[in-house]
C-alpha positions, 0 to 999 in steps of 0.5 A: 205527436200527442197521441204518441205521448199519451200512449207512452205515458199510459205505458209508464202508468201501467209499469208504475201501477204495482208500485203505486198500489204499494205506496198509495191507495189503488182502490176505494169506496166510490160515492155513488149517491149522497142524500146528505147535502150538508156533506161536502162529498161529490158522487162519482168524483169522490172516493173514500180511501181512508178513515181516521188516519188509516188507509182502507184496503179491505172491501168489507163494508161491515168494517167501514160501518163499524168504524163509523159507529165507533165514532158515535158522539164524536167525529170521523175523519174520512180521507177522500180522493177526488177525480178532479185533479187526482188529489186527496183531502181529509173531511171531518164529519160529526157523528151523532150518538144515534147514527144510523146512516151517513146518507152515502151509497158506496161501491168498492172501485179502483181509482183508475175508473176516474181516468176513463173520461174523454175531453171534448176539444174542437167542436165544428159548427152544425155537427152533432156535438154542436147541436147537442150543446157540447162546449169545447175544451171545458166539457168531459164525457164521463159515461152514459146510462145506455151502456158501460164504457171500457177503455179508450175504444169503448166510446167509439164502439158505443157510438157506432151502435147508436148511429141515427139514434139518440144517445145520452151522455153524462157531461162534466163542465170544468168551467162551471163545475156542473154535471149534466145529461145531454142527448146526441144523435151520432151521424156520419152524414152531417158533412164532416169527420166522425159520428159525434162531430167533435175532436176528443182527447183521452189519456194522461193529458186529458184527466179531469182538472181541479175546479177553477175556484181552487188555488192555482198551482205555483210554477214547478208544482205537479199538476196531478198528484196523489197525496197519501200523507194524510191518510196514514199507512196503518191499513192492517189495523183497520182489518182487525175491527169486528164486523157488526150485526147491522151494516146499515151505514153502508148502502151498496149499489144495486149493480156493479155498473151503477155509476151515476154522477148525480147530485153533485155539490157545486157552487151557485151556478146553472142547475143540474141538467141545464146546459151552461151558456155558450161563450166565446173562447176567452183567456182562462186563468186557473187550472188549465193542464192542456194549455200548460202542456201546449205552452211547454211543448211550444217552448221546447219546439222553439228551443229545438228550432233555434238549436237547429238553426245554430247547427246549420249556421255552424256548418259554414266555417268562419274566415281564418284570422289575419296573420300577425303584423299584417294589415286589414284584409285586402279585397279580391285581387281579380276585382282590383285587376279588372278596375285597373284595366278599365282605367288604362283603357280610359287613358288610351 
């Protein structure tokens, strides 16, 4: 049921993509590295989609570098789109007068790459995923340094190539808001289904949720939205900036596949690279899109069953109302006759 719904939502996303590109940002500068930890910018998760109130639609890095230099001695406003919750925010960064670099490595990338993640659901005991320390319902597979993943089938194809061999995966944990690297050995002889030994979710219902420390959505609010009101719509003004002679503010990536979710800025929690401690399943109070959707479908299924029950009951027509002026309905005549017959027999 959920697989069919995911495919349906994927088709809707595909049909609405041209309209989304016209109305909102479809591309941005993905942050690959951040050497300035004072900036609240997360590598891999954050995309720069606007600057100083204007949407960035030109991939030329020299224009971006020049706009930053124009703000020397003041501050620059960056519109950041986060893969965690698919939301935008504005970050004001002071720019020193002798600015040489913001300490960011950027790459022009479509925002759709952020939806190319796999949600870890059930993890059976003694499976390869369990031995690797994968946590059910809170872990997300972002990628791997051993290859490039494209589409829903990309992970399965890579796993098939690593049967019996160690495979490194980048994992993001939503409960602890940390990213770590795990090593798993896919196998088909562990006694269960699948080479990884876990159930994975992919698609619109399994996108990265916001961190649990963010405010909870009120009833009726959207779980996933892209608010572009803060970054403006005057993208054509950005393209008129003159390219500078030195673009050292922009540090390009070494290769197109260099997408390393490293140096994630997170609150005090288990250090990067460490596996979050295991815990029993507990009631989670925060952003839980999967639980919200499950509750929604359970509620709709309950309503549907009640409706089916009412329809089934209505197939038996109710008895006709009594005629006017008549007394209460009389019992079955056959039963009365049989009783009278029994009484006469007793007298004789």
